[in-house]
Structures are given as C-alpha cells and as structure tokens.
C-alpha positions in Angstrom: 92.3 88.9 104.9 94.5 88.8 108.0 94.5 85.0 108.1 96.4 85.0 104.8 98.2 88.3 104.8 99.7 88.0 108.2 100.8 84.5 107.5 102.7 85.6 104.4 104.2 88.5 106.4 105.5 86.1 109.1 106.4 83.0 107.0 106.7 84.0 103.4 109.8 84.5 101.3 110.7 88.0 100.2 109.5 87.1 96.7 106.1 85.9 98.1 105.8 89.1 100.2 106.5 91.3 97.2 104.1 89.5 95.0 101.1 89.3 97.3 101.2 91.7 100.3 100.8 95.0 98.4 97.8 93.6 96.5 96.2 92.1 99.6 96.8 95.3 101.6 95.3 97.5 98.9 92.3 95.2 98.3 93.3 94.5 94.7 93.5 90.8 95.5 91.3 89.1 98.1 92.6 85.9 99.7 91.1 82.9 101.3 92.2 80.4 103.9 91.8 76.8 102.7 91.9 74.6 105.8 88.5 73.1 106.6 87.5 70.0 104.7 84.2 68.1 104.5 85.4 65.5 106.9 87.8 67.6 109.0 86.8 70.8 110.8 87.9 70.7 114.4 90.6 68.1 113.5 92.7 69.8 110.8 95.7 67.7 111.6 94.1 64.8 109.8 93.1 66.7 106.6 93.0 64.6 103.5 93.9 67.0 100.7 97.3 65.8 99.3 100.2 67.5 97.6 102.6 65.2 95.8 106.1 66.4 94.7 106.5 66.0 90.9 109.9 67.4 89.7 109.9 71.1 90.4 106.1 71.1 91.1 103.5 69.8 93.5 100.3 68.2 92.3 97.4 68.8 94.6 94.2 66.9 94.9 91.4 67.3 97.4 88.6 69.6 98.6 87.8 72.3 101.1 84.5 73.6 102.5 83.1 76.7 104.2 85.9 78.9 102.8 85.3 82.6 103.3 85.9 84.6 100.1 86.3 81.3 98.2 84.6 82.5 95.0 86.1 86.1 95.2 89.7 85.4 96.1 92.6 85.6 93.7 94.9 83.8 96.2 94.2 80.7 98.3 96.3 79.5 101.1 95.9 75.7 100.7 96.8 73.3 103.4 97.6 69.9 102.1 99.3 66.7 103.2 102.9 66.2 101.9 104.0 63.6 104.4 102.6 60.9 106.7 99.5 61.0 108.9 99.0 63.6 111.6 99.8 67.3 111.9 103.5 66.9 111.0 102.6 65.8 107.5 100.8 69.0 106.6 102.3 71.8 104.4 101.0 75.1 103.2 100.8 76.5 99.6 100.1 79.9 98.2 97.9 79.1 95.1 96.5 81.6 92.6 92.9 80.8 92.1 93.3 80.9 88.3 95.5 77.8 88.4 94.2 75.0 86.2 92.5 72.4 88.4 91.2 74.9 90.9 87.5 75.2 91.1 85.2 77.0 93.5 81.4 76.9 94.1 79.5 79.3 96.3 77.5 77.7 99.2 73.9 79.0 99.3 71.3 78.8 102.0 73.4 80.0 104.9 71.7 81.1 108.2 73.7 84.3 108.4 76.7 86.1 106.8 74.7 86.4 103.7 76.8 89.3 102.4 79.9 87.1 102.4 80.9 84.5 99.8 81.4 81.1 101.4 82.6 78.4 99.1 83.4 74.8 98.5 86.8 74.4 96.8 88.1 71.4 94.8 91.6 70.7 93.4 91.9 68.2 90.6 95.5 67.4 89.5 96.3 71.1 90.3 100.0 71.6 89.5 101.8 74.4 91.3 105.5 75.3 91.3 107.5 74.5 94.4 108.0 78.2 94.9 104.3 78.3 96.1 105.3 76.3 99.2 104.9 78.6 102.3 107.6 77.9 104.9 109.0 74.3 104.7 107.4 70.9 104.2 105.6 69.8 107.4 105.3 73.3 108.8 101.7 73.8 107.6 99.9 72.8 110.7 101.9 75.0 113.0 101.4 77.9 110.5 97.6 77.3 110.5 97.4 77.2 114.3 99.5 80.3 114.8 97.3 82.1 112.2 94.1 81.0 113.9 95.3 82.2 117.2 95.6 85.7 115.8 92.3 85.3 113.8 90.5 84.5 117.1 91.3 88.0 118.3 89.6 89.4 115.2 86.6 87.2 115.7 86.4 88.5 119.3 86.5 92.1 118.1 83.8 91.4 115.5 81.6 89.8 118.2 82.1 92.9 120.4 80.7 94.9 117.5 77.6 92.6 117.4 77.1 93.0 121.1 77.4 96.7 120.9 75.0 96.9 118.0 72.5 94.8 119.9 72.8 97.0 123.0 72.3 100.2 121.1 69.4 99.0 119.1 67.7 97.6 122.2 68.2 100.7 124.2 66.8 102.9 121.5 63.8 100.7 121.0 63.1 100.3 124.7 63.1 104.1 125.1 60.7 104.7 122.2 58.4 101.7 122.5 55.5 102.0 125.0 53.4 99.3 126.6 50.9 99.8 129.4 51.4 103.5 129.0 55.1 103.3 129.9 58.3 103.0 127.9 59.7 99.5 127.8 62.9 100.8 129.3 61.0 101.4 132.6 60.3 97.7 133.2 62.8 95.9 135.5 63.1 92.7 133.4 63.8 94.8 130.3 66.6 96.6 132.2 67.9 93.2 133.3 68.4 92.1 129.6 70.0 95.5 128.8 72.3 95.3 131.8 73.5 91.8 130.7 74.3 93.2 127.2 76.2 96.2 128.6 78.4 94.0 130.9 79.1 91.5 128.1 80.1 94.3 125.8 82.6 95.8 128.3 84.0 92.4 129.3 84.4 91.2 125.7 86.0 94.4 124.7 88.6 94.2 127.5 89.3 90.5 126.8 89.9 91.4 123.2 92.1 94.4 124.0 94.2 92.3 126.3 94.9 89.6 123.6 95.7 92.3 121.1 98.0 94.0 123.5 99.9 90.8 124.1 100.4 90.4 120.3 101.7 93.9 120.0 104.1 93.3 122.9 105.4 90.1 121.3 104.3 88.0 124.3 102.5 84.6 124.3 98.8 85.3 123.5 97.2 82.0 122.5 95.2 81.4 125.6 94.1 85.0 125.9 92.9 84.8 122.3 90.9 81.6 123.0 89.4 83.3 126.1 88.4 86.4 124.0 87.0 84.3 121.1 85.1 82.0 123.4 83.6 84.6 125.7 82.8 87.1 122.9 81.2 84.7 120.5 78.9 83.2 123.2 78.1 86.7 124.5 77.2 87.8 121.0 74.6 85.1 120.8 73.2 86.0 124.2 73.1 89.6 123.3 71.2 89.0 120.0 68.8 86.7 121.8 68.2 89.3 124.5 67.7 92.1 121.9 65.1 90.0 120.0 63.3 89.5 123.3 63.2 93.2 123.9 61.9 93.9 120.4 59.3 91.1 120.7 57.6 90.2 117.4 59.4 93.1 115.6 62.7 91.5 116.5 61.8 88.4 114.4 61.5 90.3 111.1 63.8 92.2 109.0 62.4 95.6 109.7 64.9 96.0 112.6 68.5 94.8 112.6 68.4 92.4 115.6 67.3 89.3 113.6 70.4 89.8 111.4 72.6 90.1 114.5 71.3 86.7 115.6 72.0 85.1 112.3 75.5 86.5 112.1 76.4 85.9 115.7 75.6 82.2 115.7 78.4 81.2 113.4 81.0 83.0 115.6 80.8 80.1 118.0 81.8 77.7 115.2 84.5 79.0 113.0 88.2 79.5 113.8 87.7 76.9 116.5 84.4 76.0 118.1 83.6 77.1 121.7 84.3 73.5 122.8 87.7 73.6 121.2 88.4 76.9 123.0 87.5 75.4 126.3 89.9 72.5 125.7 92.7 75.0 124.9 92.0 77.0 128.0 91.8 73.9 130.1 95.1 72.6 128.7 96.7 76.0 129.6 95.3 75.9 133.1 96.1 72.2 133.9 99.1 71.4 131.7 97.2 68.3 130.5 95.9 68.0 127.0 92.4 66.6 126.4 93.2 66.2 122.7 93.9 62.7 121.6 
C-alpha cells in the first residue's frame, strides 16, 4: 500500500490525493504497483508497456507480472512508455482497475506468500483520461525508483519480523525438546544457530531503523535502504534455514511455523530489487562508479 499511497502523496495532484488517499488509508481501496513485466524485472527502464496519447486520453497496451494485490486492487499504478527507449521515456498512470481493457489473473503455485494475491495484468486498448497521469511525462522511472527506495525499508522491516519469529520459535522449541536426556538448547551447535539468529535480528533492526530515521529527517536514504533490504532479506533466509535445522524433521512440515517462514523469506531477496541489484547500488555509492550499463 505504501508503494502507491506514498507516491500519490509525493507526486499526485490535489485532485488525485483527494480521490485516492483517504480510500487507501482507510483500506476501502487496495492499490497495486504495476512495474514488473514478463521480460523486464531488474531492468524496468526498458519496460515495453506503451501509452499513446489520443486526444485528451492515453491508450495503454501491454502486460505486467508478479503484481502484489493485482486481483484485489481498485487502483493500479501503471508504468508505461510514452516516449523513446530507456528510463526517460517512462511515465506513470493512476488507473482504476474497473477501466475497460484492464484484466488481471491470479498466479497460483507460489512457493510462499500464499495468503497474498499475486497477479498477471494485461492492458488491451485501455483508454484512460490524461488526468490519470501521475507527475509529468517521462517522470515515471524516477517516481518508481524513489518509491522502491522507501519500499525497501518496509521489506527490511518485514524481514526483521521473520528473523524474530524464527528466533522465538527456535528458542521455545530448543528449550522444550529433549534429545539424549538433555534439552536441545544445551547443545553448543544449537546455541551457535540461535546466536546467529539473535545477532542478525538486532543488526537488521538497527539497519532498518537507521534508514527510516533518515527518511523522517528528510536526508538522503537510498543507500541505507539498500543496505537494510539486502542484509535483512538474506538474514531472513539464513534464520529460517537455521530454525528448520533446529526443529529437524518437524521443521519441514506445517505443524510448526518455520517452514512457512522459509517459504516467505525466500522471495524477499527477489522483489523490490534483488540482492545483486542492492549490491550494485551500494557499490556505486561507495566507489562513485556505476556498474549498470
């Protein structure tokens, strides 16, 4: 919700804010962020969905994939090409999902996030008024990147929650479960796994708090957000893996929560910028040299 709501708050017209922000904030209208395409995930500057000006309207054709809330949302923030190739040709549109030509299909068979609707979207001669344009033509890529910077802080926070959940579940189980007439918690190698989870939880929490504090202060936060997202997402996978190891065979079934934590943690290293993209952003900040083509 923040990916769309915060973008409208920072870039929307007064009319757009009045129309959508109260409904998003109250939960009356869910929103979705339509950026990723079948052929463009980590390279959104080359997206193929196109919006062509037609009088007072734009006509949009194309598709999106892996869109959170895609089948539930009443509003979709659609990124489409209005100009030439590259990031400067991308614009953003606020599109009600009941617009003719808008279709959504839920994606089934996901490894995790099973309680969340993830969808494929298609736009076929979808006509929207020019008033749906968010910001100005050609501003869409910068809007998307700024939004994702903030979104990465939210991902980091969610990952801290997964790590903490893994830690608490593992500690409880290790105290209660006995092997060789001793609680699991008394074994050194079990404590080794628990210690790693505990340190990762604290480190991830502090990285996330730092990025959030920079946002609140109005200071540059992009690199801090990348560090928080990268560290926390990888740490969440480590924590879930360690928790399953402590639970043994019981960790591999749904009787306990740690298998779900693993399924849900794994995608965190992928969306809103993969771990590899975060490393390139951090590396660029450190060296002043971009590894992006």
